[in-house]
N, C-alpha and C positions, 0 to 999 in steps of 0.2 A: 504494499499500500504506500503510495507516494505521500509526500508531506501535505500536498493540497487535499487529497482525499482524507487523510488522517485528521487534518484540521477540521474538515467538514463534519466528520464523525464526532470529534470532541465538542465542536460547537453545538451539535444536536443534542449530545448528552448533557452538556452544561445547561442548555436552554430547557431541557426536559426536567432536570432535577432542581434547578434553581441555584442561587449563589451560595446557599448555606449547607449544601450536602457535599461531603468530601468525595472527590473523584480520584481513584487510584488506578493507574494505567500500567498494565503488564505487557511489555513488548516482546518478551521471550527471546532475547539475544538477537534482535532484528538488525542491528547495525554492525557493519564489519570493522568500524574503527570510530574513534572519538570524533574525528572531523565530520564524518557523515551524521553521527548522532547529533552533534551540535547544530548542524544545518537544519535538522528537523525539529529539534526541541526549541529552537529559536522561534518557530511558528506556533508553539503551544503555550507560550508564557501567559497569554491573556486568559487562559481557561482556569487559572487558579487550582492547579493540580496538587493533590496532597503528596504524591510521589510518582516517579516513573520507575518501574521495576525491571531489573536485569536488561539494560540496554546493550551491554557488552558482555563478551565471554568473561567468566569469573577470574581468569588469570591476567586480564588486561588491567593491571592495577594502575599503571600510569594513565591509561585512558580514562578510568574512573576518576582519577584525580582531576584530569582536565574538565570532565563534566561538572565536577563539584565546584571547580574554581571559575569556570567560564560561562556558566549560565545559572539561573536562580532556582530552577525546579529541583526539589530534593530527590536524591537518587537512592534507590533501595536495591539490595542484592544480598546474596549469601546462601541461597537454597541448595547449591551443589557442594558446598564446603563440608568437610568431614571432621574438622577439629576446631577448637577455639583458636589455635595458632594461625590457621588460615584466616579466620575472622579478624584476628588482630591485624594481619597484613591488609585486609580489605578496609578496616577502619582507619588504620594509621597511614598506610601508603595510598590506599584507594580513596580515602576521605569520604566514604558513603555516609549519608545522614540517617538512613534507616537500615537496620541489620535484620536479616531474615534467616535464622537457623531453621533447618528442617530436622525435627527431633529424631526421626527415623534414620537420617543420614549422618547427623553430626555426632552421634554417640549416645543417644538416649536423653532422658530428662536431666541427668546430672551435668553432662557436658553442655546441654542447651542452657541450663541455669548459669553456668560459668560464662557462656557467651553473653547472656543478658546482663550479668554483673559487670563484665568488661565494657559493654555498651553504656551502662549507667555511669560508670566511672568517667566516660568520655562525653557525657551529656547527650548521648544518642538515643533514639527510640528503637524499639524492636517490634517487628510484625512477623511472628513465626509462621512458617509454612506447614501445612498439613493437608489432608485430603485423600491419602492413599487408601485408608480404611477407617472405620469408625474408631478404632483403637488410637490411631494417630491424631484424629480430630479431638478425641477426649483428652489426650495428653497435651495438645496445644492449648486447650481451654484451661487446664490446670496450670500450665506454664504461665499463661497470660495473667492468671489470678495472682501469681506471686511477683509479677513485674509491673510496678506502677507506671513505668515508662513504656508500656505496651498499649497503644490506643486501639488497635484492631488485630483480629486474627483472620487468616484465610479460612473461610467456612463455606462449604457447598453442601446444602441439605442432600441427604442420600437420594431422595426421590427426584432430584433434579440432575443427577449425574449419570453419565453413560457408563461409568466404571462398575463392572460387576463386583469387583473387590470392595469398592466403597459401599455398595448397596447390600451385599450379601453376608460378608464375614462377621460383622458386628454392629449392633445398635449402639450408637455412641452415647445415648442418654442425654444429649444436649438439646435444650429447648431454646429456640430463637424467637424472641418477642420484641417487637418494636426496634429491631436492629441490634438488640443486645442478647448475649448468651449468658446463661446461668450455669454454674457448676453442676455436673450430674450429681444425683443424690444416692445412687446405688453405691455399694462398697467399692473400695479401690479407685480405679479410674472412672468407674461408673458405667462400664460397658457391659453388654450382654452378648457373649460370643455365640454365633450360630455354628456349632461343631459339625453339623451335617455339611454346611457350605465349606468349612475348612477341609473336611475330608475329600470333598469333590475337587477342590482346587489342588490339594495335595496329590490326588490321583492323576489329575491332568498334568501337573508339573513333572511327576515321575515318568509319565508316558512320553512327554516332550523331551525330557533329559535322556531317556533311553533310545529315542529316535524310533 
């Protein structure tokens, strides 16, 4: 999508939701380099975006720094990183303003909490990534509840997703009301695992692995 078409889309979204609703844009590594990203982001500044997520590949730390220094829209990234040390590089060298640990990839709740603490020390916000299964969604809600510098989480209700893993494996126990989520009330993470679905996915995985 070119900058002209993307600006039309953002203008339509902003017009539809009004000036007081936060708009978060995920471009999924759409730009090959910082110069290309800057040319497009320069046309988006009037739409008052809360952030632009993952405009560059995660190892382009110098590119992320350029985006942070040369245009005003906050930049978010971190979903592919696997330790707090990579997040330190992204925050300190890449200068991102919003940090996005994926609990299932970064090393579980403990390492995700460390990433959140490191972000807090730097005055940065966190918006954790989730969505693979109801288990990861519930974990992200619990993580957000411990991080006062976490304004949002990534949340897709199971009935709106095309992912069978997200729909079938577990009920996350999360209730979304008025744009806010509450902690699950069941024990532990609050999930209810569908063991029949787990068995089906396990059988399919074993078959695929064996060829």
